[in-house]
N, C-alpha and C positions, 0 to 999 in steps of 0.2 A: 504494500500500500504506500504509494508515493504521492505527495502533494507538492506541486510546484507553484509557488506564489511569486507575484511580481509587485513591486512597489516603487514609487518615485522618490528616491532618497538622494538628494544632491551631494551629501557627504560620502556616499558610496556609489560612485558612478560605475557603469559598465567598464571593465578593465581588460587590457590585453595582458595575458600572463607573463610574457617575456618582453620586458622593456628593451628597446634597442640601446646599444652602447653609444654614448656621445662620442663624436669624432673631433669636436672642437667645443669652444665655449661661446656664449653670447658675446662676451667682450672681444674675443678674437674675430667673431663674425663682423663686428663693427669695423675692425681693422681691414678685413677683406673688402667690405663694401666701400670704405673710404668716403669720399665726398660725392660719388656718383653711383648710379644704379648698376647692378650686375645680376646676371642669371646664375643661380647657384648650382653647383655640381651635385651629382647623384649621391655622393658620400657625405653630405653635410647633415649632421645630426647634432642638435643641442638639447639641453634639458634645463628646467627651472620650475618655479612655482607660479601659479596664476595669482596676479595681484589686482586685476580689474574685475568689475562686476557690472552686468547690465540689468540687475534687478530693478533699479530705479530709472532705467532707460536713459541715463545720461551718456553711457557708452552704447554705441549703436553698431552691432554686427562685427565688433572687433574684440580681441582678447589680448591682454598684455601679460607677458611672462617675464619674470625677473630671476636672475641668478648671479650671486656674488657681485653686486653693484652694477650690473648691466641688464638692459631690458630690450625686448623685441615685441612688436605688436603684430599679431596674426590677423590679417584681413579675412575674417572667417566667412562673412557673407550670410550669417545665420542669426536669427533672434533667439532669445531665451537661452543664451549660452551658459548662464550661471547654473542651470539645472544639470548640465553635463560637465561643466568645468568650474566648480566652486572656488572661491578664493582659498588659497593655500594648497590646492591640489598640485602634486608634482606631475609634470608631463614631459614627454620627449617630443621634439619637433623634427620630423623628417622633411628636410627642406629641399631635397633634390627636385629640380624642375621649377622651383619657385623663383620669383623675381624679388630682389631686395633693393629698397631705396628709402629715402627719408620723407616723412610727412609731419609737419608741425614739430620738426626737430627729432622725431621718434623714428627709430629704425623699424620699417614695416616690411612684411613678407606676404606675398600673395601672387596674383597674376600681374604681368606688366600692364601698367595703366596707359591711358591715352589722354591727350590734351593736358589739362592742368593737374590731373591725378597721376602721380608717379607710379603708384601701386594700386591695383584694382582688387576687388573681392575675389575669393576663390569661387569657382563656378558652381559647385554643388556640395551637398552633404557628403557624397562619396569622396570628393576631392579633399574636403576638410578632414575626413576620417583617415585619409592616406597621410596627411601631414601630422595630425596630433595623435599621440599615443598616450592614453590615460593610465595612471597607476592606481593603487588603492591607498596611497600615502597622502593624507590630508593633514596639514599642520598649520598652526596659527602663523601669520606673517606680520612682522612688525615693520612699520615704516621707519625710514631713516629720519631722525629728528634733527633738523638743520635750521639755520637762519636764512633770510632772504639773501644776505650777502654771500652765503656759501653756495648759492645756486650756480650751476655750471652747465654748459651745453651738453657735456657728456652724461649728465643726469637725466636727460630727456627719456621718458618712458618709465623711470623709476617711481616707486611709491615713497613719498616723503610726507613729513608733518612739520608745519611751521607754527610756532606758538606766538602769543602776545600780538595778535593782529587786530587792527581796527578798520572798519569800512570807511572809505573816503569818497567813493564814487560808484554809481550804478546806472547803467543805461536804461533800466526799467523805471527810473524816476522821471516823471513828467513835470519839469520845473514850471513850464508855462501854465499847467493846470493847478499850480500851487502845491504840488507834492513836495515832501521833505525827504531827507535821507532815511528817516525812520520808516518811510513808506516803501523802501526798496524791497524788491523781490529778487529771487535768484536768477530768473530768466535773463538771458543775454550776458552782457559783460559787467563785471564788478571789479573794483580795485581796492586792495587792502594795503595798509602801511604798518610797519612795526615801529618800535620806540626810536630807532635810528633814523626814521624817515624813508627807509628803503621800501619799495613797493613791489607787489606781485599781483597779477591779474587772475581772474577766474572766468571761465566761460561755461554757461549752462544751457543745454538744448531747450528749446521751447517745449519739447515733448517729454522732458524729464518729469517724473512723477511729482517732484517737489518744486518745479519751476515757478509756480505761483505762490509758494510759501514765502513769508516775510523773513528777511535776513535778521538774525538776532543782533541787538545792539550791544555795545560794550566790547570787552576783550574776548577774542575767540582764538582757538587753535584749529587749523584747517589741514586736513589730510587729503592728498590727491596725487594723481599722476602728473609728472612734470612734462610740460610742453613748451614750445617756442613758437610764437606767432604774433600776428598784428592784433593790437588792442582796438576793438571796435573799428577795424578797417584802417587804423592809423599806424603809429609806431610799433615796431616789433619789440616784444618783451617776453619774460618768463611768465608762464601761466600754469595754474594747477587745475586739473579736471577731477572734481569730486565724483565718487562712485555713488554715494548715498547722502541724504540730507544729514545723517548722523556723522558724516565726515567733518562737519563743522561742530566743534564742541565749545560751549560757553564756559568761560572761566569764572 
């Protein structure tokens, strides 16, 4: 008498019994790509832990994997990735046949893009399954606690946390309508400063579950994935991309 049950447990995803042996590291992969895009050879395998999440839909069809201070973003092309690849899951990435280049300062892998997109999404679920191999190893991931002054372009893609921040500007505030900074919502661009006067930006998708939530006043600590891009279409700067509303903690 055998009963076979199925259940949706994000912390115990379907696994591949034999994880492929890494042939290089994510950090060395950055060196291979350099400043321009490259097609990766069949023998390229890296591993790391998932640090992004699309649960609150601020990340859209992508998955960020980090290992030993370096990160890569897989252009997965699928939604509800957190159900298959929860934060902290150790995965191997078989990157043979993938194209690698940079977007928002982050090393991305997928199909070769066209036009303004350097890297495109993978074509199908089958293509994604060929790239990502899941283990049964899920562990807590801790962001690197840094200051704004310590941000560096090599950190793009990494999960970091910056403390003692205050909101100074938000694109959601309609000044002409008489709104104040205390009316600011997460949607769009926001700018935070620390005690030294250094600033870091955030961008939140209009479709994020918390996009219309009001930003807490006072001092906060923010955790997110480091990116580099234009602030509200203007000057380029460092940005953090939060995964959930709880990535902003009030002190």
